[in-house]
C-alpha positions in Angstrom: 0.6 -19.2 -2.7 0.4 -18.2 1.0 1.2 -14.6 1.9 2.4 -13.6 5.4 2.5 -9.8 6.0 4.5 -8.4 8.9 5.0 -4.7 9.6 7.9 -3.9 11.8 10.0 -0.9 12.9 13.7 -1.6 12.3 15.8 0.0 15.0 19.2 -1.7 14.9 19.6 -3.1 11.3 18.3 -6.5 12.5 14.9 -7.9 11.5 13.5 -11.0 13.0 10.4 -12.6 11.6 8.7 -15.5 13.3 6.8 -17.4 10.7 3.7 -19.7 11.3 4.3 -23.4 11.8 3.0 -24.2 8.3 6.1 -22.5 6.8 8.4 -25.0 8.4 10.7 -26.8 5.9 9.4 -24.6 3.0 11.4 -22.4 0.7 10.3 -18.8 1.3 11.0 -15.5 -0.5 11.4 -12.3 1.6 10.7 -8.9 0.1 11.5 -5.8 2.2 10.0 -2.5 1.2 10.0 0.8 3.1 6.4 1.6 4.1 6.5 5.3 3.2 7.5 4.5 -0.3 4.6 2.0 -0.6 2.1 4.7 0.4 3.6 7.1 -2.2 3.4 4.4 -4.9 -0.2 3.6 -4.1 -1.3 7.2 -4.6 1.0 8.2 -7.5 -0.7 8.3 -10.9 -3.1 5.4 -10.1 -6.4 7.3 -10.5 -7.1 9.5 -13.4 -10.4 11.3 -14.0 -11.2 13.1 -17.2 -13.2 16.2 -16.3 -13.2 17.9 -19.7 -16.9 17.1 -20.4 -18.2 17.8 -16.9 -20.8 20.5 -16.6 -22.1 21.9 -13.3 -24.1 24.8 -12.1 -21.9 26.9 -9.8 -24.9 28.6 -8.2 -26.6 25.3 -7.4 -23.4 24.1 -5.7 -23.4 27.2 -3.5 -27.1 26.8 -2.6 -26.4 23.6 -0.8 
């Protein structure tokens, strides 16, 4: 599977994508996502760190 990524600013409700020559005569699937939503999705609930058992010396941290 080949993936071709194109970022573009849509100004007038028309989006034109020029594909590489190797895509000629092939069936393609186009998925359009709003970029700001992608950024939120990448950051939302993807990393979870359990800090319940962490121990640290507060004075040592402030010495540095």
